[in-house]
N, C-alpha and C positions, 0 to 999 in steps of 0.2 A: 505492498500502499504506497503511496508517493505522501510526503510530507507535505506539511502543510505550515505557510512561513506568512506573518504575518505586516503588512507595512503599514507601522500608523506614524501618520504626520498630520500635518495643517492641509485640511478642504482648502486652502482658503488660494488665487489666485498669488504669480507673481508681482512681488511691489505693496502687495496687502499683510500691515504686521510684519515685515523683517522677513516675510517669509521668499527666499534671495535664487537665486536663479544656478548658486552653485545648491544648496540642499532637492532644488532642482535636476539636473545633473544627477545624482549621485541616488534622489530613485530611483531614479531610468536607472541605472546602474547597476541598482543592487533587487530593484524585479529583474532583467537583463541573469542578473547570475544567481536568478532562484531559479530563474528559469530549465537557467542551462545544466543545474543542479539536476532540474526535472520533480522541482519538487509546486506541488501546490503555490498558487500568490493567495494569499486572502485582504483586500481591502474594505474600507468602510463606504465605499459608491461614490465615493465624491469627487473636485476638483483637486487641485493645486497637486502635495505631496503623492497622496494615492492614487492619485493619477494619472502622472507619470509613471510611477512603479509599474503601473498597472502594463505602458504604451512597452516599458524595458521591456517585459513578459512576453508580451505579444510581439513583439522583434526579434525574438529568441520562440517562439513554436506554442509558450508556457500556457498553460494552463491558470485563469483566471476567477476565481469569484470575488463578487462584491459582498456587501452589505448593506441594506440601506436602513435607513429610518424610517422607510415611505410601507402603504401597507400595503402599495401595490404599484407596477410602473408609472399606474394617469402618474398617480402621487409622485413619483419621483422624480419623471419628466414635466413633470406643469406644477409643479408646488417647491420642489429641492433645484426644479431646474437642473438636474445628474447628469450628468452620462451615461449613454450604455455600451458604446462604440465598439471598446473592447474588454469590458467582461462577458465569460460564457457562459457564470451561471451568477444568477441575483437575487440573495434570498430578503424579502421581506420583512422586518420584522412586527413593522406598526408602531413598536415601541417610541422614534422619537431618536434624538441622538445618545439618552444617556441609558437607554435598553440596549437603542444596537449596539455600543460600542462594550458593555459585559457577551452577545454575540458573538460578535464581531472575532474580542481579545478565547473566549470561549472555543470558538471553533481551530486555535489554531494551535500545532507541538511547542509553535516557538516565533514572537515579537520579536520586530525591528525598527528601533525605532528614530523618526530621524527628524528634525526640528520636530516644531510644533508649540502648540500652545492649548490654550486649557483642555478642549476634549483629547491631548495625544499628551497631557500627565492624567487624566482621565486613562483611558486608556490604559498610561503605564503605569499605576498605581493598583487596577482589577488582574494584571499580568502576574504584577510583583510581590501582588496580597497573596496568588496563585500558590508564586514559587515557582511561575514557570523559568522557562531559559528565556533573556531576553540580550538583543542586539542590540548596541550604542552606538550608530554612529559619528565620530565625531566629528565636532566641527562646521555640521550640518547645522548647527543655531536653533535657539530657542531650547524649549523645554531637555531634548538629548544635549545636553551640554550642560545645564544644570544639575542630573540626577544624582552625582554624588550630593550634592547639597540638599535631593531633598528626602537623600534614602538617614538624613544623618538626621534630620528637621523629626523623622517619622520612627527614625528610632525605635526597627522594629526588626527580629530578621524574622522572615518567610520559609529559605532553602534555596529563594531565589539567583541564576547562574547566572550574575552582570556580561556580556563580553560586549570589550571596547576593541575597534579598530574604526583607524581613518580612512583604509580601501575599503570599496564595497568587496570584493572579492575575496580577500580575506577574512570579512568581517561575517559574512555571507557560506564561507567556509567553514567556518569557528563555528557558525547559531549550528548550523549543521551535525558536525562534529560529534556537541555537547548534547544533543537531543541523541543522537546513535548511543554514547553512554552512558544518555540514560536508560534506554533500553535496556542496554545490554545487561546492566545491573536488575531491572524490574524484571528480566524472566530470568534471570539469578535467582531469585528471593521468591520468586514463585516457585521454577523449580524445586527450588530448597524446602518451601511449604510446600507441594506436594508430597517430594518424598517424607517429608514425613508424619504429612497422613495418613503413605500408605501403609507408612512403620507402623504406628499405633492402631492405625486396623485388624494389621496382625493377629 
């Protein structure tokens, strides 16, 4: 089964609230790397950084899943004015932005934070609190550049594994490696538990 890697970042366009050209370029490259590693890209089905990551993934013939705050396609396009052209599948939650964020993160094996503002902070806090693998795109601005401060203020150990890198290729590679390590550990624990149960039952 393919891994699902989320890209979380500002849904605003370039120039709005310091969403930089660099952040959008990094998002595109991260999306492309996710597809090149044969993983599914998951994001919030909106403009800005999520959309750029989708374009990168499609450039590399990847599969892109969007998680929309809208109730249906009509609301997605007419009310939110969100794109559809780079998505292979869009899940319509009908939960608005905050509810969408929970569904968005929970459908990922790991997330990568690029830039971002309040919505991205919400997605990061969900992933961190759930103890997930979280990639941080260094130098992309916004929330991504203040993650360490946020963690210090939160002062809570959750088991989350934070991975930092300035290079999109290396960041995606490291995130995938960490997911695989966790899966291997999980499989070993399951095998041990099953073996223990079998011995006990004899």
